[in-house]
N, C-alpha and C positions, 0 to 999 in steps of 0.2 A: 619181636620181644615175646618171651614166654610168660604165660600167666602165672602169677605167684599164688601159692596156697594161702589159705586163711591163717595158718600158723606162722608163716614167714611174714605176712603183712602185720600181724599182731606183734611179732617179735621185734620187727623194725620200729614200730610205734612205741613199744615198751622201752626199747633201748634209748630212743630219743627223749620220750616224755617222762620216763621214770628214772632210768639210770643216769642219763646225762643231765637232764633238767634238775634233778634232785642232787646232783653232784656226788653220786655214790662212787663213781670211778673217775678220778681226775685224768685218767689216761684214755678214756673212751672217745672223747670228742674229736681228737685229731684223725684217727682212722675213719670215724663216721663222716666227718666233713670232707675228707679226701676220697670217700667212697672206696675204701680199701678193706672193707669187711665182706666176707663171703657168708651167705646164709644158705644152709643146706637142710632140707627136711629129710630125715632118715626114716625109712620104713623097712621092716624086716620080719620074716616069719619066725626065725629063731635067733637067739643071741649070737651064734657063730656068724650068721650072715651079717648081723649088725656090726660085729667086730671087724669083719672083712670090709664093710663099707666105711667104717671109721678109719681103717688103715689106708683105704683109697684116698680119703681126705688128706691124710698126712703126706702121701705121695704127691697129690695135687699141689699142696702147699710147698713141697720141696721144689717142684717145677715152676711154680708161679710166685716169685718173690714179691710181686706187687700185692699179693694178698697178705695183709698184715695180721689178720686174725679171722677165725671162722667160728660162727655160731651154728652148731648142729642142733636142730630142733627135732624132738622125738615125741610127737603127740601121743603115740600109743603107750607111752609110759607115764601118762598123766595121773592115773588113778592110784598108783602105788609108789610111794616114795622109796620104800624098801627095794622094790624091783628096779627102780631107776638107779639107786645107789649101787646095786649089784652090777648093773650094766656100766655105770660110771667107773667103778673099780676095775672092771674088765678092760675098759678102754685104757686106764692107767697101765694095766698089765701089758697091753699091746705096745704102748710106748716103750716100756722096759724091755719087752721081748725083742723089739727091733732096734734097741739101743738108741732111742731118739730122745732120751730124757735131757740131753744137753741142747736139744733143738726146740722142744715143745713142752709146755706144761698146760694143765687143765684147770678150769674153774667150773663150778657146779651151780645150777639154778633149777628150781622146780616150784610148781604152784603150791606144794605142801612142804616146802623146805623147812627143816627144823634143825637147829644145832643140838648136838648131843647134850643132854642135861638141861636144855632150855625149855621154858614153857612155850608151847605152840601158839599161845595167844600173846606172847611178848612181841611188841612191834619190832624188836631187833631182828627177828627172823625174816623180815621183809627186805633186808639187804640182799638176800639170796632167793627171794620169791620172784617168779616170772609167770607169764601166762601159760607157758608150756615148758616141759622139761627141756633143758638146754645144757649141752656140754660145750664149753667155750675152749677152743684151742688157741693158745697164745704162743707166739714165737718167743722163746727164751731170751734171745738177744734184745727184743723189743721191751720185754719186762725189765731186763737189766738196765737198759737206757732210761726207761721211765723212772726206775728207782733212783738212778743217779741224778736225774733232773728234778726230782721232787724233794722239797726241803725236809719232809718228815713222813715217810711212808708208813712207819710203825704206828702212827696215830690215826691212820685212815679208818681201820675197823672201829675204834672207839668213837671217833667223830661220827661215823655213819650210824652207829647204834644210838648215839645221842640224838642225831637228826631224826631217825625213825621214831624214837620215843617222843620227841617233841611234836612230830606230826600227828601221832596218835593212831591207835589201831583202827578205829572206824574210818578215818580218812584214808588210811593206807589200803584197807579192804576195798573201799569204794573206788579209789584210784586204780588199783590193780584190776578190778573187775571190768574196766573200760577197754581192756586189751583182749 
C-alpha cells in the first residue's frame, strides 16, 4: 500500500465530514461508500505539464470505468484563487480540445473560493471551499443519472446556501480548518 500525502488524507476527510455529512452533494455518498472515487495529487513545474497530467487522468478514467469520479488535488495552487481558476479553465479547454465534453464535466473547489460578485465572508462560499484546490472530474453519464434520480436538482444550490448561512461563518471556518 502506498503512503498517501497529507493533501489526499485531508481531502478524503473533507469529502466525508464536510461535503457528505453536511449534505452538500446528494450524489457524493454512493461513490464514496462504494470506494469508486480516485484521489490524485497533481504536481507540476509549469501549467503545460499540469494540463498533460490532467489529460492523463481523463485517459485513465476512459480505461477504468470502475472509477466513478476523480478528485485532483493541487496543493501548489493554494495561495492564489486567480492562478487556480486559470488552471481550472485550462483544464476545461483540455476537455474541449480532446472533444470529451460529452464524457466529462468539472467542478471546482478551493480554500479561498468566492463566487463572482459575492462577499468573501458570506457563508455561501463554503459550498465550494475545500482544504486544498481541487478539480473534480465527473462522468457526464453519472451526472445525468443523478439528475434523473433526484426530485429537484435545481434547488440544491439554494438549499446549500441556506444550510451554510444557518451554520454560520465562524463554525464553517472552524470546521474547514480541521482538514
